[in-house]
N, C-alpha and C positions, 0 to 999 in steps of 0.2 A: 808830459806826465803830470806836471803841476796843474795843468788845465783840468785833467781828469780828476785829480784830487780835489780841486776847488769846486768842480761841478758835482762830484760824487756824493758829498754829504747832503746837500739839499735834495738831490735826486733820491737818495735813500729815504729821507724824511717823507717825501711825497709818496713814493712807492709803498712804504710801510704804513702810512696813514690810509691809503686806498685799500691795502690788504686788510687792515684792521676793520675798516668800514664795510668790508665784503664787496666793495666796488671792484677791487683788483684781485679777486680771489684766484684768478687763473694765472696771475703773475708768479714766476718761479722764485719766490722770496727765500725758500729754503736752500736754494742754490746761490742766490744773489748775495746773501750775507757772507758765506765763506769766500765768495769771489771778491767781495769788497775788502775783506781782510787780506786776501792775497794781493790785491791792488795796492794796499797800504803797507805791504810787507816790510818795506825799508823804514817805516815810521811806526814802530809798535806802540807808541804813545797814543796813536789813533784808535787802537782796538777798544779801549774803554769809551772813547767818544762815539765810535760806531755803535757800540752796545747801548749807550744812553740814548742816542738819536733813534735807533730802531725800536727800542722798547717804548720810549715815550711816544713816538709817532704811531706805532701800532695800537697802543693803549688809547691814544687820542682818537684814532679812527673808530675803535670799539665804543668809546664814550659818545662820539657823535652818533653812532648807530643806536646805542642805548637810549639816548635822548630822543631820537627820531621815533622810537617805538614805545617809549614810556607812556603809560596810560592808554595805549591802544588795545584792541582786542584781536582775537584770531581772524575775524572777518577782515579787519584792516590789512592783515598780512597778505590776504589773497589778492588785494588790489594794489599792492605795493609795486612801485616801479623800481625799487632798490633791490628787493629780495625776490629771487626767482627759484624757489624751492618747492618741490611737489608737496601736496597735502600729506601724503604718506610719510615723506621724510620729515616734514615739519612736525607731525605727530610724534615721531621717534625722538626728535630733538626735545620736544616739550616733556615727554615721558622721562627722558634721561635727566632733565633739569629737575623735575618734580621729585625724583628719587634722591638726588644728591645736592640740590641747591647750589649755592655759590661755590662749593667745593668742586662741583662739576665744571664751572667756568674756569677755575684755575687749572684743573687737570686737562680740559679740552684745549687750553691755550698752549700746552706744550706737546700737543699731538699734531704733527703736520697734516695738512689738508682738511682737518675739521676745525682748526683754530677759529675762534670767534663765533661759531654758530650758536652757542648758548647765550650770546649777548641778547638775542631776540626774546627768548622766554624770560630772562632776567628782567628785561625792560617791561614786558607785558605783565609780569607778576608784581611789578612795582617795587623791586628791591632798592635798597638805599644806594644812592649814587656813589658815595665814598667807598662803601664796602665792595661794590662792583668794580670800581677802578683798582682797588687794592688786589682783588682776586684776579682781575685781568692782567695787571702788571706783573704779578708774581708768576703766573703761568708763562707769560711771554718772556720774562727774564730767564726762566729755566731753559726754554727752548733756544732763545737767542744766545745765551751764554754757551750752550753746547755748540751751536753753529759757529760762533766766533772761535771757540776752541778747535773745532774741526779745521777751520781756515788757517789758524795759527799752526796747527799740527802739519798741515800740508806745506806751509811755508818752510818749516824746519826739515821736512823730508826732501824738498827740492832746493 
């Protein structure tokens, strides 16, 4: 069990960085986070550590993606090896961002399965990096806090 605990935190950091960078978008992070809480059930002091690691890693992944596309244009997105989103869906993402700005980044980050998609238009539109990181981290904190609470709730039920 201690081996899983020792390996678990670095594993979470890598997985959530990849998820934030949209590289690991298909990873089941919305299920992985409550599962990690359950794994650490006997050590509730790790719940905050899990939350800090996953929020920081996911935000770092989005920041990496943000920097990758900062200053690029829509044409660059079509040739990207990182992002594989249809032109139609990319247009929807950009329209959503144009309507709501960085507020949309925050909101999208606490909606499972679409998290992080507004990183791309924020970068292309040249938004301030610090404001982007704050918006990203805030939305991620809301979702991850909820998922940690779900895991903790499951621990108390069983």
